C-alpha positions in Angstrom: 57.7 -102.1 8.1 56.8 -104.2 5.1 57.4 -103.1 1.6 53.7 -102.5 1.0 53.5 -100.3 4.1 56.5 -98.3 3.1 55.0 -97.7 -0.3 51.7 -96.5 1.2 53.4 -94.2 3.7 55.5 -92.7 0.9 52.4 -92.1 -1.2 50.6 -90.5 1.6 53.5 -88.2 2.3 53.7 -87.2 -1.3 50.0 -86.4 -1.3 50.3 -84.4 1.9 53.1 -82.3 0.4 51.2 -81.8 -2.8 48.2 -80.6 -0.9 50.2 -78.2 1.2 51.8 -76.9 -2.0 48.4 -76.4 -3.6 47.2 -74.6 -0.5 50.2 -72.3 -0.7 49.6 -71.5 -4.3 46.0 -70.7 -3.6 46.8 -68.4 -0.7 49.7 -66.4 -2.0 49.8 -62.7 -1.4 47.3 -60.9 -3.7 50.2 -58.7 -4.9 52.1 -61.7 -6.3 51.4 -64.1 -9.2 49.3 -65.9 -9.9 46.7 -64.3 -7.7 47.5 -60.8 -8.8 44.4 -58.7 -9.7 45.3 -55.7 -12.0 43.8 -52.4 -10.9 41.0 -50.6 -12.8 42.2 -47.1 -13.7 40.8 -43.9 -15.2 42.5 -41.3 -17.3 41.3 -38.1 -18.9 42.8 -37.1 -22.2 42.6 -33.4 -23.4 43.6 -32.0 -26.8 46.9 -30.8 -25.3 47.8 -34.3 -23.9 47.8 -36.2 -27.2 50.0 -35.8 -30.3 47.2 -34.8 -32.6 43.6 -33.9 -32.0 41.5 -32.4 -34.8 37.9 -31.2 -34.7 36.2 -30.1 -37.9 32.6 -29.2 -38.8 31.1 -29.6 -42.3 27.7 -28.6 -43.4 25.3 -29.3 -46.3 24.6 -33.0 -45.8 21.0 -32.5 -45.1 18.7 -29.6 -46.1 15.1 -28.7 -46.1 14.2 -31.0 -49.0 15.7 -34.0 -47.3 14.7 -33.4 -43.7 11.9 -35.5 -42.0 9.6 -32.5 -41.6 8.4 -29.2 -43.0 8.4 -26.1 -40.8 5.6 -23.6 -41.2 6.0 -20.5 -39.1 4.2 -17.1 -39.0 7.2 -14.8 -38.5 7.9 -15.1 -34.8 10.2 -15.1 -33.0 12.0 -13.8 -36.2 11.4 -16.6 -38.6 8.9 -16.8 -41.4 8.6 -20.2 -43.1 6.2 -22.0 -45.4 6.1 -25.4 -46.9 6.2 -26.2 -50.6 4.9 -29.4 -52.1 4.1 -30.9 -55.5 2.7 -34.4 -56.2 4.5 -36.1 -59.0 2.7 -37.4 -62.1 1.2 -39.8 -63.0 -1.8 -39.7 -60.8 -3.6 -43.0 -60.8 -6.7 -42.8 -63.0 -7.7 -46.5 -63.3 -8.3 -49.3 -60.9 -9.0 -53.0 -60.7 -12.6 -53.6 -59.8 -13.0 -57.3 -59.3 -10.6 -58.9 -61.8 -11.1 -56.2 -64.5 -9.1 -53.0 -65.0 -11.5 -50.1 -65.3 -10.7 -46.6 -66.5 -12.0 -43.6 -64.5 -14.8 -41.4 -65.7 -14.0 -38.9 -63.1 -12.7 -38.1 -59.6 -15.1 -37.7 -56.7 -13.2 -36.0 -53.9 -9.7 -35.0 -52.8 -8.0 -34.4 -49.5 -4.4 -33.7 -48.5 -3.3 -35.0 -45.1 -0.1 -34.1 -43.2 1.1 -35.5 -39.9 1.7 -33.1 -37.1 4.6 -33.2 -34.6 2.5 -32.0 -31.7 5.5 -31.7 -29.3 7.3 -29.3 -31.6 4.3 -27.3 -32.8 3.1 -24.1 -31.1 -0.4 -22.7 -31.7 -1.8 -19.4 -30.7 -4.1 -19.4 -27.7 -7.3 -19.4 -29.8 -5.9 -21.8 -32.4 -4.1 -21.3 -35.7 -5.4 -21.2 -39.2 -3.4 -22.9 -41.9 -4.0 -22.2 -45.6 -3.2 -24.1 -48.7 -2.2 -21.8 -51.6 -1.6 -22.5 -55.2 2.0 -21.7 -56.4 2.2 -19.9 -59.7 5.6 -20.9 -60.9 7.9 -23.9 -61.1 10.5 -24.3 -58.3 13.3 -26.7 -57.6 12.8 -28.6 -54.4 16.6 -29.1 -53.8 17.6 -25.5 -54.1 14.5 -23.3 -53.6 14.8 -20.7 -50.8 13.0 -17.6 -49.6 14.4 -15.4 -52.4 14.8 -17.9 -55.3 12.6 -20.5 -56.9 15.8 -22.0 -58.4 19.2 -21.4 -56.9 21.7 -23.8 -58.4 25.3 -23.3 -59.5 25.0 -21.1 -62.6 21.2 -20.9 -62.6 19.3 -18.6 -60.2 15.7 -17.7 -60.8 14.1 -15.2 -58.4 10.5 -15.6 -57.3 8.5 -13.3 -59.6 6.1 -12.6 -56.8 8.8 -11.5 -54.4 10.5 -13.2 -51.4 8.6 -16.2 -50.1 7.3 -17.4 -53.4 4.8 -16.6 -56.1 1.5 -17.5 -54.5 -1.8 -17.6 -56.4 -5.1 -18.2 -54.6 -6.2 -19.9 -51.4 -7.4 -23.4 -52.3 -8.6 -24.3 -48.8 -7.9 -23.7 -45.1 -8.2 -25.5 -41.8 -8.0 -24.5 -38.2 -6.2 -26.3 -35.4 -6.4 -25.7 -31.6 -4.2 -26.8 -28.7 -7.3 -28.7 -27.4 -7.5 -30.7 -30.5 -3.8 -31.7 -30.4 -3.6 -32.3 -26.6 -7.0 -33.4 -25.5 -8.4 -35.1 -28.6 -4.9 -36.4 -29.6 -5.3 -35.2 -33.2 -2.1 -35.8 -35.0 -3.1 -34.9 -38.6 -4.0 -31.8 -40.4 -6.6 -32.3 -43.2 -7.0 -29.9 -46.2 -10.3 -30.6 -48.1 -9.7 -30.0 -51.8 -12.9 -31.5 -53.1 -14.0 -28.4 -55.1 -10.8 -28.6 -57.1 -10.6 -32.4 -57.4 -10.9 -32.7 -61.2 -8.8 -29.7 -62.1 -6.0 -30.5 -59.7 -5.7 -34.2 -60.4 -6.0 -33.6 -64.1 -3.3 -31.0 -64.0 -1.0 -33.3 -62.0 -1.6 -36.1 -64.4 -0.6 -33.9 -67.4 3.1 -34.6 -67.8 3.5 -32.0 -70.5 2.9 -29.2 -67.9 5.1 -28.1 -65.0 3.7 -29.2 -61.6 3.9 -25.9 -59.7 2.3 -27.4 -56.6 1.0 -25.8 -53.4 2.3 -23.9 -50.4 1.2 -24.4 -46.7 1.1 -21.0 -45.0 0.2 -19.8 -41.5 -2.7 -17.4 -41.9 -2.5 -15.8 -38.4 0.0 -16.8 -35.8 1.6 -20.1 -34.8 4.2 -22.6 -35.8 3.8 -26.1 -37.1 6.1 -29.0 -37.9 4.5 -31.5 -40.3 5.6 -34.7 -41.9 5.4 -36.0 -45.4 2.1 -34.9 -47.0 -0.1 -37.6 -48.6 -3.2 -37.6 -50.8 -6.6 -39.3 -50.4 -8.9 -39.2 -53.3 -11.7 -41.2 -54.9 -11.9 -42.6 -58.4 -15.3 -43.2 -60.2 -14.7 -46.3 -62.5 -16.5 -46.8 -65.7 -17.6 -50.3 -64.7 -19.5 -49.1 -61.7 -20.2 -45.4 -62.1 -22.3 -45.4 -58.9 -19.3 -46.4 -56.8 -16.2 -44.3 -55.8 -13.0 -46.2 -55.0 -10.6 -44.7 -52.4 -7.0 -44.2 -53.4 -4.3 -43.4 -50.8 -1.1 -41.8 -51.8 1.6 -42.8 -50.9 0.6 -46.4 -50.6 2.0 -49.9 -50.9 1.3 -49.9 -54.7 1.5 -46.2 -55.3 5.0 -45.2 -54.4 5.4 -42.9 -57.4 3.1 -40.4 -55.8 5.6 -39.4 -53.0 5.7 -35.6 -53.3 8.5 -33.3 -54.0 8.6 -31.0 -50.9 10.8 -28.5 -49.1 10.3 -25.5 -46.9 11.7 -22.0 -47.3 12.5 -19.5 -44.6 13.7 -15.9 -44.4 16.8 -16.3 -42.4 20.3 -17.6 -43.2 22.3 -19.9 -41.1 26.0 -19.1 -40.9 28.9 -21.6 -40.7 30.2 -22.2 -37.2 32.9 -19.9 -35.9 36.4 -21.2 -35.0 36.4 -23.1 -31.7 32.8 -24.3 -32.0 31.3 -27.7 -32.7 27.6 -27.6 -33.9 25.3 -30.6 -33.6 21.9 -30.8 -35.3 20.5 -28.2 -37.7 18.6 -28.7 -41.0 21.8 -27.7 -42.8 23.2 -31.0 -41.7 26.2 -30.0 -39.6 28.5 -32.9 -38.9 31.4 -32.7 -36.4 34.4 -34.8 -37.2 37.1 -35.8 -34.7 40.5 -37.3 -35.4 43.0 -38.0 -32.6 45.9 -40.3 -31.9 45.8 -42.2 -28.6 49.1 -42.8 -26.9 50.3 -46.4 -26.5 50.9 -45.8 -22.8 49.6 -43.4 -20.3 50.6 -42.3 -16.8 47.7 -42.3 -14.4 47.4 -39.3 -12.0 49.1 -39.7 -8.6 51.2 -42.6 -9.9 54.7 -42.9 -11.4 53.9 -46.0 -13.4 53.1 -45.9 -17.1 50.3 -48.3 -18.2 49.7 -49.5 -21.7 46.4 -48.9 -23.3 47.2 -51.4 -26.1 46.1 -54.8 -25.0 44.1 -53.4 -22.1 40.4 -54.0 -21.4 38.6 -50.8 -22.1 35.8 -50.8 -19.6 34.4 -47.4 -20.7 35.5 -44.7 -23.1 33.5 -41.5 -23.2 33.9 -38.5 -25.5 32.6 -35.6 -23.5 31.6 -32.3 -25.2 30.8 -29.1 -23.2 27.9 -26.8 -24.0 28.5 -23.2 -25.0 25.8 -20.4 -24.7 22.6 -20.9 -26.7 23.0 -20.3 -30.5 21.4 -17.1 -31.9 17.6 -16.9 -32.5 16.0 -18.5 -34.5 18.6 -21.3 -35.1 19.1 -22.5 -31.5 17.4 -25.9 -31.0 14.3 -25.5 -28.8 13.1 -29.1 -28.6 15.3 -32.1 -27.5 16.7 -34.3 -30.2 18.9 -37.4 -30.5 22.3 -37.9 -31.9 25.0 -40.6 -32.3 28.6 -41.2 -33.2 29.5 -43.0 -36.4 32.7 -44.5 -37.6 34.4 -43.2 -40.8 34.8 -45.4 -43.8 37.8 -43.5 -45.3 40.5 -41.0 -44.5 39.2 -37.7 -43.2 42.4 -35.8 -44.0 42.3 -36.6 -47.7 38.5 -36.6 -48.4 37.3 -33.9 -46.0 33.5 -33.3 -46.2 33.1 -36.1 -48.7 34.4 -38.7 -46.2 31.9 -41.6 -46.3 30.2 -42.4 -43.0 30.5 -45.9 -41.7 28.4 -47.8 -39.2 27.0 -46.4 -36.0 29.3 -46.9 -33.0 27.6 -49.2 -30.6 25.9 -47.5 -27.6 26.9 -44.1 -28.7 23.4 -42.6 -28.9 22.8 -39.5 -26.8 20.1 -36.8 -26.3 20.5 -33.1 -26.4 17.9 -31.3 -24.3 18.2 -27.5 -24.7 15.9 -26.9 -21.7 18.6 -28.3 -19.4 21.8 -27.2 -21.1 23.8 -24.3 -19.6 27.2 -23.1 -20.4 29.6 -25.8 -19.4 27.0 -28.6 -19.3 28.4 -31.9 -20.5 27.0 -34.3 -23.1 28.5 -37.7 -22.9 29.0 -39.9 -26.0 30.0 -43.5 -25.4 32.7 -44.7 -27.8 33.8 -47.7 -25.8 33.4 -50.1 -28.7 35.6 -48.1 -31.0 38.4 -47.5 -28.4 38.4 -51.2 -27.5 38.8 -52.1 -31.1 41.8 -49.8 -31.2 43.3 -51.4 -28.1 42.9 -54.9 -29.6 45.0 -54.1 -32.7 48.1 -56.5 -32.6 51.3 -54.9 -31.4 53.1 -55.6 -34.7 50.5 -53.5 -36.6 50.4 -49.8 -37.3 47.9 -48.1 -35.1 45.5 -45.8 -36.8 44.0 -42.7 -35.2 40.6 -42.7 -33.6 38.2 -41.1 -36.0 34.4 -40.6 -35.8 31.6 -38.2 -36.7 28.8 -36.9 -34.6 25.5 -36.0 -36.1 21.8 -35.8 -35.3 19.9 -39.1 -35.4 18.4 -39.1 -37.9 20.2 -36.4 -39.8 18.1 -33.3 -40.6 15.6 -34.2 -37.8 15.8 -30.8 -36.2 15.8 -27.2 -37.6 17.9 -25.8 -34.7 21.3 -26.8 -33.5 23.5 -26.5 -30.4 27.0 -25.2 -29.9 29.8 -27.0 -28.1 33.4 -26.2 -27.5 36.0 -27.5 -29.9 39.7 -28.4 -29.5 40.8 -25.1 -31.0 38.6 -23.0 -28.8 38.7 -22.2 -25.1 40.5 -25.0 -23.2 37.9 -24.8 -20.4 35.1 -25.9 -22.8 37.2 -28.2 -25.1 36.1 -31.8 -25.4 37.8 -34.5 -23.4 38.2 -38.3 -23.7 37.6 -40.2 -20.5 38.8 -43.8 -20.4 38.4 -46.4 -17.7 40.6 -49.4 -18.4 42.1 -52.5 -16.8 45.7 -53.1 -17.9 46.7 -56.4 -19.5 48.0 -58.9 -16.9 51.6 -59.8 -17.5 53.9 -62.4 -15.8 57.5 -61.4 -16.6 60.1 -64.1 -16.2 62.8 -63.3 -13.5 
């Protein structure tokens, strides 16, 4: 065999050996490196299975004056409620007509319009009449309640007209039926105040006088949830006294007309008892959770400990369990949304004043009272937060998992719902369910 042939044969042999070796590497047993596929595992952590698990509920972050609605109710099923509103001065009394600013020589007509939440409003079978009353005395929108016009620390002023407010005369009324809401799709309630246009707008424009405002009251029977009231009125300018110019409030150039508003009701919500988490409620309940995850966990039916640190967190679910319905009239009747948020500071040092951070990705959930029974589960996805915890370098101090749960948006519902807490019945306590894939490691022999 010539030298060239020997070299070619040797090269072919080397290639054949390399190919065989490559085939062997690609076809090793799946339980051995490098073809080892780590298992995907599930664990369930309970308050008893971690070093520290703290649930807390704080209230007072949203109230009637900051909620997204006003509740007007006739006294059933054991709740009387009415809305209070006052439009802030100054009221626009001049307008550009063409390129010239013209003063007003008068006001032509006035209407107040409120948006109806038709899904959460209940009218009587023949319809419900709503009245707009004048209010006789000044009130504080941030502290007014059924008994007091002003109820701030150190200053309490009772309504001179008795509980529910000092009402004067009926300015106007309007009737609304279920047919109008459902068939015609009407989503607004219009109060025509034209007979009082000049006197009302002039009074609101007078900054030297207190703006006592108005009250929305149910005249017969029914319940209504309404949004932010707005005004619609017409100015008669000096330049063209035969023309009335429409002004809408609030509007793009008229933001100072946003009203002061609240609603007052004749019942008193109580703080949640021990062992209960409350979500929702106009009082702005927020539930806080703080827990320390273990670095390693033992999966059921195995004797191996797996590290959560460095693992891929496929799913992390905070599961809360429903208790019985809250007492009337505070139990939520209509479904509402909620979400989990990170905390921007230390809960243990700042307590209720702990600032809320960003919303936890994909954590939104819905509470539907019509389908909740004792023991029903509501699942809140906190995968993003737990994965962030698992990705913290091993040479760093691992912080606890902390988050808050609240209605979305806050103050969006009058009622709330009760769920079990870590310091309550273990059968209804929350749990943390984690599905994870351990980090692949190749230890040297």
